[in-house]
N, C-alpha and C positions, 0 to 999 in steps of 0.2 A: 502495499500498501504508499510506502515510502515513494516509490518511484512517478503518481502519482501526485509531488509535491510542485513537478515539473511545470504541473498543466494549474496550479494556485501562482505556482511564482510569472506566467505567461498572463493572467486572471490582469494581478495588482503591479504586472509592467503596464499593460497596454493601460487600465486605470488609472493610472498616475502619469502617465503618456510617455512613458522612456522612448527611448528610439527602439523601434521594431529590434535593428540586427542587431543590439544588447539585451535586448530582451530574451530573444528566440535561442541565442546563446549561453543568456543565464541559468537561464531552462533547462537548458542542453545538458550543465555541466550536474546541475542538479539530478536528473535524473539519473546520468552516468553514475558520479557516486553516490547516490540510493541504491540504484542496482547492484552495488558493489565493483564498479571499474575505478582504475586510477585515474585523475587529471589528461597522463600521458594516453592512459585510453580510447581518451575522448575525444583529446586530439585525431587521433589516427580517426574512429570513425566519420571527422567531421573533413579530414581529408577525403579522406574515402569516396567520399557522397561528392566532396565536388568533383575530387577527381572523376567518376563514372558517370558526371553531369554536368562538368563542362561547357557542355552549349550552351547550357542556360543560362555561362552571362558573357555568350555574346552579344545579346543587347547591350550590353555595357561598352565594347570595344567601339562596336559600329558609331552609335551616337557620335562619341568623340572623338570621331577622325566623318563624322558627314558636320558637326561642328565648327572644327576643321578650315576642311574644303570649305563654306559658304562662308570662313570669316578671310578668306584667300579668293573669295572671287567667281564659286563659280556663277550663282546666277543668276549674273551679271556675264560671263560666259558665254551659258548657257541662254540666259538672253539675245545677246551679238548675236549669236553661234547662229537661232533660228531666224533671226529678222534680217542676215545678206541673201534666206531663199525666196526672193516676193513670190514667188509663186505658190507658196507651204499655205495654206492656210489656219484659223487654227480648228475648225471639225474634219479635213479626213489628215491632219496630222492628230484630235485625241482621237479617231480612229484605230487609227493603227497602234496607237499606244494599247489602244482595247481587245484591237485580235491578242497580241502578246502578251497581253495578259491574261490572257484567256489561255492560249493554246498554253504553256507556261506553267500556272496554272489548273492543268490536262494532266500537264507530267506530274504532279505534285511539287514542283518548284514555287510552292506559295511564299515565300520568304524572299520572294530574287526582289520583289519592286513595293514595296510598299507606297503610304502616308512618308514615312520617314526616312524611307530609303532611296525614295527617283520621284515622290511626284509632289516634294517641296524644294531640295535642290535641282530637279530640273524638271521636269513635266511641266511644274506649271509658269514655272518660268518660262523655257520658251512655247507654253500658249500663252501668253502676256506678251513674248515678243511679236509669237505667231499676227499676230489680232494687232501692235501695235504697227507694225511694215504696212498689215490694210488700212487700216485705222485712222493712224498717228497716237500719236499720248495715248494714255486711259486716265480717266477718272475713274472716282473712287468705289465707285459702283458698280465698274463695266471691270474693276478690279479686280474687286471682289467674287462676281459672276464667273470669273472666267474662269477663280482659284478654286471655286465650287464642285465645276462640272468639271477639273480635271481628278479636283480626289471622286467624284461621283464616276465617273467612269472608273477608275481601281477600283471602288469599291463594286461594282456592279460587273466589271472582268474577275473579281479574284470570287466571289460571288458563285457565282453559276460556271464557271470554269473546272472550283477546284471535287467540284459529284462527277465529274466522269474521272478525278483518278481513284482507286479502286481503297483503295490502301488511307484510303480522307475519311478525318474524324467521322466529319457527318455523316458517310456510307459506314461504317461499323456501327452510328451509335444504333442508323433504323434500320438495318439485320440485325443485327443482341437486341430490338424492341419489335421488331416482330418474327421474332424466336421465339419471346416468352409471350404472343398472342395463339402459339406454333403454327407460324405462318413459316414454313424455309424455304430459303431465299438466298445464291448466290451473290456477293457485292458486281460482281458484273456484268450485273444482269440490272440492278441498280444507277451503274458508269453511265452502260448503254442508252438508257431514261433517260439520259440528262443531258445527252446532247439535240436529244430535240429543243430543251426547251434552254440550254446557252447559246445557240443558235439562232430562237424568237431576243434573245435578251440583246442579243449581237449589231440585229437587223433593227427595235423597236432604239435601244437608248443611240446605236448608227442616226436612226431621224432626228433623233433627239438631238445632235451635237449640230445635223446638217442644218437643219432651224435653227438653233443658237449660232452659226458664224451668216448666217441667212439674217436673221436677223442686223446681226452685229454691221455689215456691210450697209444695210437698212438702215438702220441711226447711225452713220457715218455720213453717207449719202443727205441723209439729208438735214 
């Protein structure tokens, strides 16, 4: 029963608003010592868990890197680069990104892009640059609308593309849920039936992007 003191330490630590990482470490040491482990053995357990799950810390490496390259002018470079291509407009540009996001997500590469990895540092500035090349300087409303459309494109591409990959969590969850109801189905069947939905989502959002592009051009012409 003494091992449950770790749970009490977590409750008390969070109640008095201590640093969550410090609370978890203290609770782990309390539980380990109560279970008869030495401090060195508790540290070994921490090291083993970190080594086996080191991919969890990847985000802590990616985010600082993105911050550094943004500080070095990545967004400005991306915006300038797309602005040199006068024939590129925001609608077709985001449609190409939508196709890329859906295809890579269907292959299980869901983390290859995203809001932090690609939208904020590259895709959104390039979309803004494409609009500026066609319509001139952006006002605050148009800039925010362009960023929102870029973010929505990533969401839709990921959401409707990842279900095509048979090992994604959503597919496995549906297979497990159906199994509890006595319905046995292979994950590959759910993945196959996700393809028509992904195609329809691509067509619908692609149409929205073209309409968005046309509105921006009409507004500039007016």
